[in-house]
N, C-alpha and C positions, 0 to 999 in steps of 0.2 A: 367732835368732828376732827378728823385728821387732815392735816394739810400737807401737800407735796407728794403724796403717794396716790398714784392713779391706778386703779384696778380695772383691767379690761377682761372681758370674757374671752376665752380661747376660741380661735376661729375653727369652724367646722367645714369639711369639704376640701376640694382642690382649688388652688389658685390657678390663674391663667398661665403663669410661668411653669408650674409643675406639669400642666397638660402639654405645653409646647415641648418641654424636655422629654416627656414620654413619647411624643410624636417623632422627635428627632432620633431618639434611640431606636424606635420601631422602624423608621425609614432606613437607617444605617443597616439594621439587621436584614431588611428586605432586599437592599442593594447587594449585600453579601450573598444572600441566597440566590439572587438572580445571576451573579457572577459565577457561583458554584454550578448553577444549571447550565450556563454557557460552556464552562470548562468541561462539564460532563458530556455535553453534546459533541464537543470537539473531540474528546477522547473516544467517544463511541464511534464517530466517523473514521478516526484513525484506525481503530481496531477493525472496523468493517472493511476498510480498504486493504489493510494488511491481510486479512483473511481471504479476500478476493485475489490478492496478488499471489499468495501461497498456493491457492487453488489453481490459478492459471499456470504457475510454474510447475506444479505437480502434474497437471494435465499433460503438459508438453513432455515431461520426463516419462510419463506412462506411455505416451504415443511412441516415444523413442524405444522404450523397452519392448513394446510389441513388435517393432521393426528393428530389432537389435543388429542384424547384419549391416543394414544401411547406416545405423548410428555409429558402429565401429568403423565403417568405411569413410566417415566424415561427411555424409550427405546432409546432416542436420546443422553443421557448423559452417555457415557461409559468411559470418561476420557482419551481417546486417543488423540494424536495430528495428525489430518488428514493432508494429504499431504506428511507425512513421511512414511506412510505405503506403502508397495509394491502395484503397480497397480493390480487391480483385475478385473475379468470378472463379471459384475453386471447383473445377470439374474433375471428379475422381477418375473419370474414364480417360481424360487427356493428360493427367499428371501422374508422376510416380507417387508412391505412398508418402515418401519424405516431402516431396514438393507440395502435395496436397495438405499434409499436416502443417507445414510452414505457412502456406497460404491461408488456411483456416485460422491458425493461431494469430497471424497478423490482423485478420479481419476482426477477430474477437478483441484483441488488444486495442484496435482502433475504434471499438464500440459500434461496429456496423449493425449489430442486431437491433438496436433501438435508436431512432432518429427523432429529433425535436427541431422543427423548423429547418429541416435540411442538414442539421448538424448531428453527427454521430455522438450519442451520449450514453451508450450502453455499457461502458467499461468504467474502471476506476479512473481517477483524475489523471489525465495526461500519461497513460500507461505506455511503457516501452518494454520490449522484451529483447534479451540478448542470449545467445547460445554460444558457448566457447568450449573448445576441447582443451582440457587441462591435463597435466602430466599424469600418466597412469603409473603402473608399477612394473617391476621387472618380470612379473608373471604374465605380462601381455594383456592386462586389463585396460580398458579404455574408460576414462572418466570425463564426463561432459557436465558442465555447469550451466544450469538454466536460471536466468535472473530476470525478475520483473521489477522495473523501477516506476515510481509514480510521484506525484506532487503531494506533499504533506500539508497540513493546515498551519503548523507553527514551526519556527526555525529551531533546528537542533544541530548536532554535530553531523557533518557530511559523512556518509558511509564510505567505506574503503573500496567498494566495487566500482569499476569504471562504467558500468551500464548507466546510460542517461546523463553522463557527466556534462555539465554546462547547459542543461536544458531546464533547470528548475531554480534559476536565480544565479547571481554572480558567484556566490561562494558555495553553492550546492547545499545550503542549510535546509532547504525545503525538500530535498530529494530523499526518498525512502527506497529501500530495496528489500526484496525477498529472494533468497537463493536456495535452490534445490540442486544437489549433485546426484547424478545418475552414474552408476558404475556398471560396466558391461564386461563380463569375464569372457575370455577367449576359451570357448568350450570345445574347440577342435582338439583332437588328440594329436600329440606329437608323433609324426610318422617315424621317428627314430626310436621310439620307446618299444620295449618288447611286448 
């Protein structure tokens, strides 16, 4: 018989500590997956709002292109921030085409189409619309910038556009903008040309 040497059989199966370590690793992985899902949903919402803002800006630019003489005459550039103005009844019989377009665009930006408990919720988050006449060219063209600003989900660098400044946090880090420029050529012939 040998003394001092103890032989043990090797253990089979998992110990409790191994099971706990496996559960901790699995829990960390699931938390990471949940965080990725939340980030994905936020990014999807940002993309949806950006798409809606571009669509709203393009819609107003197209309305101005249909009514180009009024756009060249400055009837669309009143300096208001649309979406902030109170909802109005837009009667096409009582308003000029430009005034009707601006009234309707204001109501769309304010979310008038869909209400929940008396609050307009039919538009992107805190949408604001701005229209400004920017410098044209020496050829007599008119350039009008249509901007839609809205509230983003996460802080980023503030955009350079002045539309909606100061309405989305102290440093405008939550402000997003979509810009569409419309160019209107002066198609009238020069009376002095042969």
